[in-house]
C-alpha positions in Angstrom: -5.9 7.9 3.8 -3.6 10.9 3.0 -0.8 12.3 5.0 0.0 9.8 7.5 3.9 8.4 8.8 4.5 5.3 10.1 7.4 2.5 10.2 5.3 0.1 7.4 2.7 1.0 5.7 1.7 4.6 5.8 -1.9 4.0 4.7 -2.4 0.5 5.0 -0.9 -1.9 7.2 -1.7 -5.4 6.7 0.0 -8.4 8.6 -1.3 -12.3 8.6 -4.8 -11.3 7.3 -7.0 -10.7 4.3 -8.0 -7.8 3.4 -10.4 -6.0 0.1 -8.8 -2.2 -0.5 -11.5 -1.2 -2.8 -12.4 2.6 -4.3 -9.8 4.4 -2.8 -7.6 7.5 -3.0 -4.2 6.6 -1.3 -2.6 9.7 -0.9 1.3 11.2 0.7 1.9 8.8 3.5 5.7 8.3 4.3 7.3 4.9 6.0 10.2 3.0 5.9 8.1 0.1 4.1 5.4 0.6 2.3 4.0 4.4 2.1 0.8 3.6 0.7 0.5 0.3 1.4 2.5 -2.6 3.5 1.3 -6.3 3.6 3.3 -9.3 4.9 1.7 -12.3 4.6 -1.7 -11.3 3.6 -3.9 -11.9 0.9 -4.6 -8.6 -0.3 -7.2 -7.4 -3.2 -6.7 -3.9 -4.1 -9.3 -3.0 -6.8 -10.2 0.5 -8.5 -7.6 2.7 -6.7 -5.4 5.6 -7.3 -1.9 5.6 -4.9 0.6 8.3 -5.5 2.8 10.6 -4.2 4.1 8.4 -0.9 7.3 8.4 0.4 9.4 5.3 1.7 12.8 3.4 1.3 11.1 0.5 0.1 7.9 -0.2 -1.7 6.5 3.7 -2.3 3.5 3.0 -3.5 3.0 -0.7 -2.5 5.3 -3.3 -0.2 4.6 -6.8 0.1 6.4 -9.7 1.4 5.7 -13.3 2.3 3.6 -15.9 0.7 0.9 -14.5 -1.4 1.6 -11.0 -3.3 -1.6 -9.0 -4.2 -4.1 -8.8 -6.3 -3.7 -5.5 -8.2 -6.4 -4.6 -11.0 -8.0 -1.6 -12.6 -5.6 0.6 -10.0 -3.7 3.5 -10.4 -0.2 3.6 -8.8 2.0 6.6 -10.0 4.6 9.7 -8.4 5.3 7.6 -5.7 9.1 7.6 -4.9 
């Protein structure tokens, strides 16, 4: 997922769902909320990913709100701003 622009979830958008995000490069995306990944009221597993170079007003790499926070394992999140 690369070079995308959205209001929420430049790379990936999840609302009221369950999602496994594994072995991806999520880079250079833009959004107001969640430049790389946006999740609201979702159960998300983020495993073995690189999330970098994303831009957002809030949550440049990962933005999460609601009951569940994402489970982030063995992932690189860097140079998001």
